[in-house]
BALOBA-1460 file (C-alpha; in Angstrom, 3 decimals):
// residues 339
<rec num="1" residu="m" x="-154.634" y="-115.319" z="26.993"/>
<rec num="2" residu="s" x="-152.988" y="-112.394" z="25.255"/>
<rec num="3" residu="i" x="-153.244" y="-111.685" z="21.568"/>
<rec num="4" residu="a" x="-150.262" y="-110.140" z="19.836"/>
<rec num="5" residu="l" x="-151.156" y="-107.736" z="17.069"/>
<rec num="6" residu="d" x="-148.830" y="-107.418" z="14.091"/>
<rec num="7" residu="t" x="-148.272" y="-103.713" z="13.567"/>
<rec num="8" residu="r" x="-145.541" y="-104.143" z="10.988"/>
<rec num="9" residu="p" x="-147.794" y="-103.454" z="7.943"/>
<rec num="10" residu="s" x="-148.986" y="-100.149" z="9.411"/>
<rec num="11" residu="v" x="-145.414" y="-99.201" z="10.324"/>
<rec num="12" residu="r" x="-144.224" y="-99.963" z="6.823"/>
<rec num="13" residu="s" x="-147.129" y="-97.992" z="5.355"/>
<rec num="14" residu="g" x="-146.277" y="-95.017" z="7.560"/>
<rec num="15" residu="a" x="-142.632" y="-95.236" z="6.592"/>
<rec num="16" residu="r" x="-143.502" y="-95.294" z="2.897"/>
<rec num="17" residu="a" x="-145.752" y="-92.257" z="3.345"/>
<rec num="18" residu="a" x="-142.962" y="-90.392" z="5.130"/>
<rec num="19" residu="q" x="-140.486" y="-91.295" z="2.386"/>
<rec num="20" residu="e" x="-142.953" y="-90.179" z="-0.279"/>
<rec num="21" residu="a" x="-143.487" y="-86.833" z="1.474"/>
<rec num="22" residu="a" x="-139.732" y="-86.340" z="1.881"/>
<rec num="23" residu="r" x="-139.195" y="-87.106" z="-1.797"/>
<rec num="24" residu="k" x="-141.825" y="-84.611" z="-2.929"/>
<rec num="25" residu="a" x="-140.798" y="-81.851" z="-0.500"/>
<rec num="26" residu="p" x="-137.837" y="-80.503" z="-2.563"/>
<rec num="27" residu="a" x="-139.948" y="-80.318" z="-5.727"/>
<rec num="28" residu="l" x="-142.741" y="-78.532" z="-3.883"/>
<rec num="29" residu="l" x="-140.290" y="-76.142" z="-2.256"/>
<rec num="30" residu="g" x="-138.713" y="-75.428" z="-5.639"/>
<rec num="31" residu="k" x="-142.090" y="-74.546" z="-7.140"/>
<rec num="32" residu="v" x="-142.910" y="-72.208" z="-4.261"/>
<rec num="33" residu="l" x="-139.533" y="-70.473" z="-4.525"/>
<rec num="34" residu="s" x="-139.962" y="-70.119" z="-8.276"/>
<rec num="35" residu="a" x="-143.375" y="-68.543" z="-7.732"/>
<rec num="36" residu="v" x="-141.924" y="-66.068" z="-5.220"/>
<rec num="37" residu="l" x="-139.102" y="-65.133" z="-7.611"/>
<rec num="38" residu="v" x="-141.569" y="-64.559" z="-10.443"/>
<rec num="39" residu="l" x="-143.619" y="-62.211" z="-8.259"/>
<rec num="40" residu="i" x="-140.488" y="-60.328" z="-7.161"/>
<rec num="41" residu="a" x="-139.421" y="-59.976" z="-10.795"/>
<rec num="42" residu="a" x="-142.876" y="-58.680" z="-11.768"/>
<rec num="43" residu="a" x="-142.810" y="-56.239" z="-8.850"/>
<rec num="44" residu="s" x="-139.368" y="-55.005" z="-9.893"/>
<rec num="45" residu="v" x="-140.467" y="-54.439" z="-13.480"/>
<rec num="46" residu="t" x="-143.524" y="-52.469" z="-12.396"/>
<rec num="47" residu="f" x="-141.463" y="-50.405" z="-9.940"/>
<rec num="48" residu="f" x="-138.828" y="-49.351" z="-12.455"/>
<rec num="49" residu="a" x="-141.521" y="-48.768" z="-15.070"/>
<rec num="50" residu="q" x="-142.872" y="-46.054" z="-12.771"/>
<rec num="51" residu="l" x="-139.498" y="-44.305" z="-12.885"/>
<rec num="52" residu="l" x="-139.476" y="-44.338" z="-16.702"/>
<rec num="53" residu="i" x="-142.760" y="-42.422" z="-16.983"/>
<rec num="54" residu="p" x="-142.036" y="-38.819" z="-18.033"/>
<rec num="55" residu="g" x="-142.565" y="-36.183" z="-15.376"/>
<rec num="56" residu="d" x="-141.980" y="-35.881" z="-11.661"/>
<rec num="57" residu="r" x="-144.172" y="-38.153" z="-9.542"/>
<rec num="58" residu="a" x="-144.733" y="-35.550" z="-6.838"/>
<rec num="59" residu="t" x="-145.758" y="-32.997" z="-9.462"/>
<rec num="60" residu="t" x="-148.204" y="-35.504" z="-10.955"/>
<rec num="61" residu="i" x="-149.804" y="-36.097" z="-7.560"/>
<rec num="62" residu="l" x="-150.225" y="-32.380" z="-6.851"/>
<rec num="63" residu="n" x="-151.654" y="-31.797" z="-10.314"/>
<rec num="64" residu="l" x="-154.190" y="-34.564" z="-9.745"/>
<rec num="65" residu="q" x="-155.027" y="-33.215" z="-6.309"/>
<rec num="66" residu="t" x="-155.574" y="-29.635" z="-7.459"/>
<rec num="67" residu="g" x="-157.012" y="-30.427" z="-10.867"/>
<rec num="68" residu="r" x="-154.597" y="-28.198" z="-12.761"/>
<rec num="69" residu="s" x="-151.217" y="-28.607" z="-14.428"/>
<rec num="70" residu="q" x="-148.434" y="-26.284" z="-13.301"/>
<rec num="71" residu="k" x="-144.914" y="-26.173" z="-11.957"/>
<rec num="72" residu="w" x="-144.504" y="-26.455" z="-8.200"/>
<rec num="73" residu="s" x="-141.727" y="-25.158" z="-6.025"/>
<rec num="74" residu="a" x="-139.349" y="-27.435" z="-4.134"/>
<rec num="75" residu="a" x="-141.013" y="-26.417" z="-0.858"/>
<rec num="76" residu="e" x="-144.432" y="-27.438" z="-2.187"/>
<rec num="77" residu="l" x="-143.138" y="-30.744" z="-3.506"/>
<rec num="78" residu="a" x="-141.208" y="-31.640" z="-0.335"/>
<rec num="79" residu="p" x="-144.218" y="-32.875" z="1.738"/>
<rec num="80" residu="v" x="-145.368" y="-35.125" z="-1.104"/>
<rec num="81" residu="n" x="-141.871" y="-36.551" z="-1.635"/>
<rec num="82" residu="e" x="-141.599" y="-37.264" z="2.064"/>
<rec num="83" residu="k" x="-145.054" y="-38.836" z="2.343"/>
<rec num="84" residu="f" x="-144.524" y="-41.243" z="-0.554"/>
<rec num="85" residu="g" x="-140.806" y="-41.808" z="0.075"/>
<rec num="86" residu="f" x="-139.678" y="-40.250" z="-3.202"/>
<rec num="87" residu="d" x="-136.839" y="-38.454" z="-1.408"/>
<rec num="88" residu="h" x="-135.030" y="-41.756" z="-0.691"/>
<rec num="89" residu="p" x="-132.477" y="-43.312" z="-3.059"/>
<rec num="90" residu="v" x="-133.951" y="-45.508" z="-5.782"/>
<rec num="91" residu="l" x="-132.488" y="-48.696" z="-4.290"/>
<rec num="92" residu="v" x="-134.063" y="-47.915" z="-0.920"/>
<rec num="93" residu="q" x="-137.401" y="-47.239" z="-2.603"/>
<rec num="94" residu="w" x="-137.177" y="-50.552" z="-4.447"/>
<rec num="95" residu="l" x="-136.358" y="-52.503" z="-1.298"/>
<rec num="96" residu="h" x="-139.227" y="-50.820" z="0.522"/>
<rec num="97" residu="y" x="-141.603" y="-51.578" z="-2.359"/>
<rec num="98" residu="v" x="-140.637" y="-55.249" z="-2.668"/>
<rec num="99" residu="g" x="-140.538" y="-55.691" z="1.092"/>
<rec num="100" residu="g" x="-144.028" y="-54.263" z="1.355"/>
<rec num="101" residu="l" x="-145.347" y="-56.988" z="-0.944"/>
<rec num="102" residu="f" x="-144.642" y="-59.628" z="1.701"/>
<rec num="103" residu="q" x="-146.733" y="-57.552" z="4.116"/>
<rec num="104" residu="g" x="-149.586" y="-57.062" z="1.672"/>
<rec num="105" residu="d" x="-148.625" y="-53.439" z="0.965"/>
<rec num="106" residu="l" x="-148.874" y="-52.351" z="-2.688"/>
<rec num="107" residu="g" x="-148.415" y="-48.666" z="-1.983"/>
<rec num="108" residu="t" x="-150.856" y="-45.751" z="-1.822"/>
<rec num="109" residu="s" x="-153.140" y="-44.596" z="-4.619"/>
<rec num="110" residu="f" x="-152.169" y="-41.209" z="-6.050"/>
<rec num="111" residu="t" x="-155.794" y="-40.224" z="-6.610"/>
<rec num="112" residu="q" x="-157.738" y="-41.872" z="-3.785"/>
<rec num="113" residu="y" x="-155.053" y="-41.608" z="-1.082"/>
<rec num="114" residu="r" x="-155.943" y="-45.093" z="0.089"/>
<rec num="115" residu="p" x="-153.859" y="-48.269" z="0.148"/>
<rec num="116" residu="v" x="-153.854" y="-49.894" z="-3.275"/>
<rec num="117" residu="t" x="-154.852" y="-53.185" z="-1.638"/>
<rec num="118" residu="q" x="-158.118" y="-51.564" z="-0.567"/>
<rec num="119" residu="v" x="-158.714" y="-49.936" z="-3.964"/>
<rec num="120" residu="i" x="-158.234" y="-53.257" z="-5.765"/>
<rec num="121" residu="g" x="-159.763" y="-55.412" z="-3.052"/>
<rec num="122" residu="d" x="-163.086" y="-53.573" z="-3.238"/>
<rec num="123" residu="q" x="-163.475" y="-54.604" z="-6.894"/>
<rec num="124" residu="l" x="-161.516" y="-57.856" z="-7.094"/>
<rec num="125" residu="l" x="-164.319" y="-60.276" z="-6.184"/>
<rec num="126" residu="p" x="-166.598" y="-59.413" z="-9.158"/>
<rec num="127" residu="s" x="-163.642" y="-59.847" z="-11.518"/>
<rec num="128" residu="l" x="-162.706" y="-63.214" z="-10.029"/>
<rec num="129" residu="v" x="-166.307" y="-64.412" z="-10.265"/>
<rec num="130" residu="l" x="-166.420" y="-63.332" z="-13.912"/>
<rec num="131" residu="t" x="-163.059" y="-64.958" z="-14.698"/>
<rec num="132" residu="l" x="-163.738" y="-68.309" z="-13.043"/>
<rec num="133" residu="s" x="-167.262" y="-68.483" z="-14.470"/>
<rec num="134" residu="a" x="-165.912" y="-67.817" z="-17.966"/>
<rec num="135" residu="l" x="-163.289" y="-70.554" z="-17.563"/>
<rec num="136" residu="v" x="-165.911" y="-73.096" z="-16.438"/>
<rec num="137" residu="v" x="-168.304" y="-72.181" z="-19.266"/>
<rec num="138" residu="a" x="-165.465" y="-72.334" z="-21.811"/>
<rec num="139" residu="w" x="-164.569" y="-75.851" z="-20.659"/>
<rec num="140" residu="l" x="-168.217" y="-76.956" z="-20.814"/>
<rec num="141" residu="l" x="-168.612" y="-75.596" z="-24.346"/>
<rec num="142" residu="a" x="-165.335" y="-77.112" z="-25.536"/>
<rec num="143" residu="l" x="-165.996" y="-80.564" z="-24.071"/>
<rec num="144" residu="t" x="-169.594" y="-80.640" z="-25.289"/>
<rec num="145" residu="i" x="-168.613" y="-79.800" z="-28.867"/>
<rec num="146" residu="t" x="-165.749" y="-82.298" z="-28.734"/>
<rec num="147" residu="l" x="-167.851" y="-85.180" z="-27.408"/>
<rec num="148" residu="l" x="-170.690" y="-84.536" z="-29.849"/>
<rec num="149" residu="t" x="-168.692" y="-84.023" z="-33.047"/>
<rec num="150" residu="v" x="-165.325" y="-85.836" z="-33.002"/>
<rec num="151" residu="k" x="-165.426" y="-88.842" z="-35.379"/>
<rec num="152" residu="r" x="-169.193" y="-88.526" z="-35.806"/>
<rec num="153" residu="g" x="-168.963" y="-88.419" z="-39.588"/>
<rec num="154" residu="r" x="-167.277" y="-86.000" z="-41.960"/>
<rec num="155" residu="f" x="-170.080" y="-83.420" z="-41.937"/>
<rec num="156" residu="v" x="-170.645" y="-83.303" z="-38.149"/>
<rec num="157" residu="s" x="-166.932" y="-83.413" z="-37.394"/>
<rec num="158" residu="g" x="-166.364" y="-80.614" z="-39.913"/>
<rec num="159" residu="l" x="-169.019" y="-78.475" z="-38.227"/>
<rec num="160" residu="g" x="-167.322" y="-78.932" z="-34.867"/>
<rec num="161" residu="s" x="-163.843" y="-78.103" z="-36.106"/>
<rec num="162" residu="s" x="-165.160" y="-75.088" z="-38.056"/>
<rec num="163" residu="w" x="-166.928" y="-73.741" z="-34.980"/>
<rec num="164" residu="e" x="-163.705" y="-74.043" z="-32.979"/>
<rec num="165" residu="a" x="-161.605" y="-72.333" z="-35.657"/>
<rec num="166" residu="v" x="-164.037" y="-69.430" z="-36.002"/>
<rec num="167" residu="t" x="-164.600" y="-68.814" z="-32.288"/>
<rec num="168" residu="a" x="-160.890" y="-69.063" z="-31.492"/>
<rec num="169" residu="s" x="-160.199" y="-66.239" z="-33.948"/>
<rec num="170" residu="l" x="-162.850" y="-63.876" z="-32.553"/>
<rec num="171" residu="p" x="-161.612" y="-60.891" z="-30.494"/>
<rec num="172" residu="p" x="-163.421" y="-60.752" z="-27.119"/>
<rec num="173" residu="y" x="-164.394" y="-57.108" z="-27.570"/>
<rec num="174" residu="w" x="-166.110" y="-57.956" z="-30.899"/>
<rec num="175" residu="v" x="-167.964" y="-60.857" z="-29.280"/>
<rec num="176" residu="g" x="-169.040" y="-58.571" z="-26.447"/>
<rec num="177" residu="v" x="-170.386" y="-55.884" z="-28.781"/>
<rec num="178" residu="v" x="-172.290" y="-58.424" z="-30.916"/>
<rec num="179" residu="l" x="-173.838" y="-60.105" z="-27.869"/>
<rec num="180" residu="l" x="-174.754" y="-56.727" z="-26.415"/>
<rec num="181" residu="v" x="-176.444" y="-55.537" z="-29.618"/>
<rec num="182" residu="l" x="-178.310" y="-58.791" z="-30.214"/>
<rec num="183" residu="f" x="-179.384" y="-59.915" z="-26.753"/>
<rec num="184" residu="a" x="-179.597" y="-56.646" z="-24.845"/>
<rec num="185" residu="v" x="-180.656" y="-54.082" z="-27.476"/>
<rec num="186" residu="k" x="-182.433" y="-55.851" z="-30.364"/>
<rec num="187" residu="w" x="-183.844" y="-58.625" z="-28.195"/>
<rec num="188" residu="p" x="-183.861" y="-57.232" z="-24.626"/>
<rec num="189" residu="i" x="-183.333" y="-60.556" z="-22.907"/>
<rec num="190" residu="f" x="-180.392" y="-59.432" z="-20.766"/>
<rec num="191" residu="p" x="-179.678" y="-56.017" z="-19.224"/>
<rec num="192" residu="v" x="-177.562" y="-53.526" z="-21.172"/>
<rec num="193" residu="i" x="-175.631" y="-52.593" z="-18.052"/>
<rec num="194" residu="g" x="-174.369" y="-55.792" z="-16.486"/>
<rec num="195" residu="g" x="-174.609" y="-56.085" z="-12.737"/>
<rec num="196" residu="t" x="-173.188" y="-58.651" z="-10.352"/>
<rec num="197" residu="d" x="-176.361" y="-60.745" z="-10.271"/>
<rec num="198" residu="l" x="-176.661" y="-63.991" z="-12.225"/>
<rec num="199" residu="w" x="-178.733" y="-62.563" z="-15.105"/>
<rec num="200" residu="g" x="-176.408" y="-59.615" z="-15.598"/>
<rec num="201" residu="t" x="-173.350" y="-61.884" z="-15.637"/>
<rec num="202" residu="v" x="-174.427" y="-64.111" z="-18.543"/>
<rec num="203" residu="l" x="-173.308" y="-61.890" z="-21.433"/>
<rec num="204" residu="p" x="-169.958" y="-60.853" z="-19.871"/>
<rec num="205" residu="v" x="-169.182" y="-64.522" z="-19.173"/>
<rec num="206" residu="l" x="-170.017" y="-65.561" z="-22.747"/>
<rec num="207" residu="t" x="-167.910" y="-62.687" z="-24.081"/>
<rec num="208" residu="l" x="-164.826" y="-64.222" z="-22.475"/>
<rec num="209" residu="a" x="-165.822" y="-67.893" z="-22.698"/>
<rec num="210" residu="i" x="-166.656" y="-68.248" z="-26.408"/>
<rec num="211" residu="p" x="-163.187" y="-67.379" z="-27.824"/>
<rec num="212" residu="l" x="-161.467" y="-69.424" z="-25.108"/>
<rec num="213" residu="a" x="-163.725" y="-72.413" z="-25.802"/>
<rec num="214" residu="g" x="-162.474" y="-72.384" z="-29.396"/>
<rec num="215" residu="f" x="-158.850" y="-72.653" z="-28.247"/>
<rec num="216" residu="l" x="-159.611" y="-75.393" z="-25.730"/>
<rec num="217" residu="g" x="-161.703" y="-77.280" z="-28.275"/>
<rec num="218" residu="q" x="-158.984" y="-77.233" z="-30.933"/>
<rec num="219" residu="v" x="-156.372" y="-78.675" z="-28.577"/>
<rec num="220" residu="t" x="-158.751" y="-81.258" z="-27.105"/>
<rec num="221" residu="r" x="-160.050" y="-82.356" z="-30.508"/>
<rec num="222" residu="d" x="-156.583" y="-83.249" z="-31.812"/>
<rec num="223" residu="e" x="-155.796" y="-85.393" z="-28.786"/>
<rec num="224" residu="f" x="-159.286" y="-86.893" z="-28.713"/>
<rec num="225" residu="e" x="-158.965" y="-88.131" z="-32.284"/>
<rec num="226" residu="k" x="-155.581" y="-89.699" z="-31.532"/>
<rec num="227" residu="v" x="-156.862" y="-91.444" z="-28.398"/>
<rec num="228" residu="l" x="-159.876" y="-92.916" z="-30.203"/>
<rec num="229" residu="d" x="-157.447" y="-94.677" z="-32.559"/>
<rec num="230" residu="q" x="-155.465" y="-96.282" z="-29.723"/>
<rec num="231" residu="p" x="-155.573" y="-100.092" z="-29.186"/>
<rec num="232" residu="f" x="-156.982" y="-99.861" z="-25.654"/>
<rec num="233" residu="v" x="-160.039" y="-98.046" z="-27.031"/>
<rec num="234" residu="t" x="-160.589" y="-100.846" z="-29.524"/>
<rec num="235" residu="t" x="-160.274" y="-103.368" z="-26.699"/>
<rec num="236" residu="a" x="-162.860" y="-101.499" z="-24.633"/>
<rec num="237" residu="r" x="-165.297" y="-101.553" z="-27.563"/>
<rec num="238" residu="t" x="-164.816" y="-105.312" z="-28.133"/>
<rec num="239" residu="r" x="-165.674" y="-105.899" z="-24.471"/>
<rec num="240" residu="g" x="-169.070" y="-104.339" z="-25.042"/>
<rec num="241" residu="m" x="-168.538" y="-100.797" z="-23.779"/>
<rec num="242" residu="s" x="-170.781" y="-98.252" z="-25.470"/>
<rec num="243" residu="d" x="-169.422" y="-95.419" z="-27.585"/>
<rec num="244" residu="t" x="-170.478" y="-92.883" z="-24.950"/>
<rec num="245" residu="g" x="-168.742" y="-94.871" z="-22.239"/>
<rec num="246" residu="v" x="-165.536" y="-95.097" z="-24.266"/>
<rec num="247" residu="r" x="-165.548" y="-91.366" z="-24.883"/>
<rec num="248" residu="l" x="-166.277" y="-90.379" z="-21.291"/>
<rec num="249" residu="r" x="-164.302" y="-93.006" z="-19.361"/>
<rec num="250" residu="h" x="-161.245" y="-93.425" z="-21.564"/>
<rec num="251" residu="a" x="-160.787" y="-90.937" z="-24.378"/>
<rec num="252" residu="l" x="-161.750" y="-87.789" z="-22.473"/>
<rec num="253" residu="r" x="-159.365" y="-88.375" z="-19.586"/>
<rec num="254" residu="h" x="-156.354" y="-88.786" z="-21.855"/>
<rec num="255" residu="s" x="-157.214" y="-85.940" z="-24.227"/>
<rec num="256" residu="v" x="-157.740" y="-83.051" z="-21.772"/>
<rec num="257" residu="l" x="-154.137" y="-82.802" z="-20.555"/>
<rec num="258" residu="p" x="-152.977" y="-80.326" z="-23.236"/>
<rec num="259" residu="a" x="-156.086" y="-78.209" z="-22.651"/>
<rec num="260" residu="i" x="-155.371" y="-78.168" z="-18.905"/>
<rec num="261" residu="t" x="-151.975" y="-76.668" z="-19.704"/>
<rec num="262" residu="l" x="-153.681" y="-74.045" z="-21.840"/>
<rec num="263" residu="s" x="-156.055" y="-73.265" z="-18.966"/>
<rec num="264" residu="g" x="-153.130" y="-72.128" z="-16.837"/>
<rec num="265" residu="w" x="-152.394" y="-69.423" z="-19.376"/>
<rec num="266" residu="a" x="-156.089" y="-68.751" z="-19.970"/>
<rec num="267" residu="l" x="-156.844" y="-67.996" z="-16.323"/>
<rec num="268" residu="g" x="-154.402" y="-65.116" z="-16.302"/>
<rec num="269" residu="a" x="-155.509" y="-63.973" z="-19.753"/>
<rec num="270" residu="l" x="-159.129" y="-63.942" z="-18.612"/>
<rec num="271" residu="i" x="-158.247" y="-61.569" z="-15.791"/>
<rec num="272" residu="s" x="-156.798" y="-59.249" z="-18.422"/>
<rec num="273" residu="g" x="-159.798" y="-59.815" z="-20.682"/>
<rec num="274" residu="a" x="-162.127" y="-58.922" z="-17.836"/>
<rec num="275" residu="v" x="-161.076" y="-55.312" z="-18.423"/>
<rec num="276" residu="i" x="-162.797" y="-55.468" z="-21.827"/>
<rec num="277" residu="a" x="-165.962" y="-57.196" z="-20.660"/>
<rec num="278" residu="e" x="-166.386" y="-54.973" z="-17.619"/>
<rec num="279" residu="n" x="-166.116" y="-51.814" z="-19.712"/>
<rec num="280" residu="i" x="-168.449" y="-53.052" z="-22.460"/>
<rec num="281" residu="y" x="-171.190" y="-53.949" z="-19.994"/>
<rec num="282" residu="g" x="-170.461" y="-51.309" z="-17.343"/>
<rec num="283" residu="r" x="-169.802" y="-54.081" z="-14.857"/>
<rec num="284" residu="p" x="-167.914" y="-53.375" z="-11.599"/>
<rec num="285" residu="g" x="-164.461" y="-54.915" z="-11.254"/>
<rec num="286" residu="i" x="-160.763" y="-54.212" z="-11.564"/>
<rec num="287" residu="g" x="-161.277" y="-53.387" z="-15.242"/>
<rec num="288" residu="q" x="-163.035" y="-50.177" z="-14.326"/>
<rec num="289" residu="v" x="-160.378" y="-49.466" z="-11.709"/>
<rec num="290" residu="l" x="-157.593" y="-50.006" z="-14.250"/>
<rec num="291" residu="v" x="-159.099" y="-47.712" z="-16.885"/>
<rec num="292" residu="t" x="-159.618" y="-44.962" z="-14.306"/>
<rec num="293" residu="a" x="-156.096" y="-45.395" z="-12.959"/>
<rec num="294" residu="v" x="-154.553" y="-45.203" z="-16.438"/>
<rec num="295" residu="n" x="-156.530" y="-42.084" z="-17.329"/>
<rec num="296" residu="t" x="-155.470" y="-40.350" z="-14.091"/>
<rec num="297" residu="r" x="-151.879" y="-41.688" z="-14.169"/>
<rec num="298" residu="d" x="-152.421" y="-43.439" z="-10.851"/>
<rec num="299" residu="v" x="-149.244" y="-45.509" z="-11.244"/>
<rec num="300" residu="p" x="-149.387" y="-47.439" z="-7.923"/>
<rec num="301" residu="t" x="-152.888" y="-48.701" z="-8.716"/>
<rec num="302" residu="v" x="-151.870" y="-49.743" z="-12.246"/>
<rec num="303" residu="s" x="-148.795" y="-51.508" z="-10.848"/>
<rec num="304" residu="g" x="-150.918" y="-53.224" z="-8.209"/>
<rec num="305" residu="i" x="-153.290" y="-54.613" z="-10.829"/>
<rec num="306" residu="v" x="-150.322" y="-55.837" z="-12.888"/>
<rec num="307" residu="l" x="-149.034" y="-57.686" z="-9.826"/>
<rec num="308" residu="v" x="-152.466" y="-59.192" z="-9.186"/>
<rec num="309" residu="v" x="-152.532" y="-60.544" z="-12.757"/>
<rec num="310" residu="a" x="-148.986" y="-61.902" z="-12.313"/>
<rec num="311" residu="a" x="-150.038" y="-63.600" z="-9.070"/>
<rec num="312" residu="v" x="-152.993" y="-65.197" z="-10.862"/>
<rec num="313" residu="y" x="-150.624" y="-66.591" z="-13.505"/>
<rec num="314" residu="v" x="-148.364" y="-68.047" z="-10.809"/>
<rec num="315" residu="v" x="-151.222" y="-69.631" z="-8.867"/>
<rec num="316" residu="a" x="-152.736" y="-70.940" z="-12.106"/>
<rec num="317" residu="n" x="-149.488" y="-72.708" z="-13.019"/>
<rec num="318" residu="l" x="-149.376" y="-74.375" z="-9.610"/>
<rec num="319" residu="l" x="-152.998" y="-75.475" z="-9.983"/>
<rec num="320" residu="v" x="-152.284" y="-76.810" z="-13.470"/>
<rec num="321" residu="d" x="-149.495" y="-78.992" z="-12.108"/>
<rec num="322" residu="l" x="-151.837" y="-80.302" z="-9.416"/>
<rec num="323" residu="a" x="-154.572" y="-80.961" z="-11.965"/>
<rec num="324" residu="f" x="-152.104" y="-82.916" z="-14.113"/>
<rec num="325" residu="r" x="-151.348" y="-85.216" z="-11.220"/>
<rec num="326" residu="l" x="-155.033" y="-85.704" z="-10.400"/>
<rec num="327" residu="v" x="-156.068" y="-86.454" z="-13.979"/>
<rec num="328" residu="d" x="-153.125" y="-88.765" z="-14.696"/>
<rec num="329" residu="p" x="-151.267" y="-89.971" z="-11.551"/>
<rec num="330" residu="r" x="-148.618" y="-91.565" z="-13.778"/>
<rec num="331" residu="l" x="-147.163" y="-88.089" z="-14.288"/>
<rec num="332" residu="a" x="-146.267" y="-87.900" z="-10.613"/>
<rec num="333" residu="v" x="-144.376" y="-91.171" z="-10.963"/>
<rec num="334" residu="s" x="-142.531" y="-90.116" z="-14.111"/>
<rec num="335" residu="k" x="-141.488" y="-86.801" z="-12.542"/>
<rec num="336" residu="g" x="-140.564" y="-88.147" z="-9.188"/>
<rec num="337" residu="g" x="-138.934" y="-91.415" z="-10.159"/>
<rec num="338" residu="q" x="-139.884" y="-94.763" z="-8.725"/>
<rec num="339" residu="r" x="-142.352" y="-94.914" z="-5.877"/>
């Protein structure tokens, strides 16, 4: 006796999955192409910015190499122009520079005579650890203050909103100096010179996280208050759900979307802010590399760091879009049409 299995449901499910993937493919491809174009535009701006800097690039390199400033003859400049490709037309140099990006080539450092990818790569990990840690801590601070103070009475709610307004207005360098003086000099709890270990990372992370937490908290608080006044929240309370459950299961999910958008900008801004924190605490990272490169007019290294920051912005925007869809799947439906 043979048993016939109905495979039509699985076939239909597979067909729907294929249709869904085909529908999303153009949007995904468009985002990737947009990201590539943004990086090419950033690379072009940094390339032509090099040409606008006063002085001959070959002369600058020789002056850095010899440690003195003087005029060099054409014969002395020729090997440098040939080595770095300065003797080619500007359009050829631009095409070579942009083409090198797709091969992971950001040029050669004027001062270290090493590929810029190596110069930056040696110090990139500490900066990324600092940036991501600051973003996580900022979110934790913002959500904690929001959950504990929103609609908890006029006094408590006022304390929360005041804390957010004050911290959002604080410059990171001021926060860093105050934390350094208080918790490393007056009360020697943390080291003055921050290392890459956990204890030495606390103050640099707080330097970047506290101002950002104020911004995230302000945006989240406004949405949180609106959500708590919605009818579905009232319905959840009448069904016996506790206030904590309502806040965590319903209100929080709907109120974090604007802050997620802000996080896309914040991730790139934190990379830039890492320059401040790393110099205040003497912490290794691309901040130290950038300051040294600016002081020595190492243009390829400066341009490489600019491109790294631009790449972080691009990746952050892609991650923000993904986070939107994970937090609220209805957004994927509204953007893509009917399922």
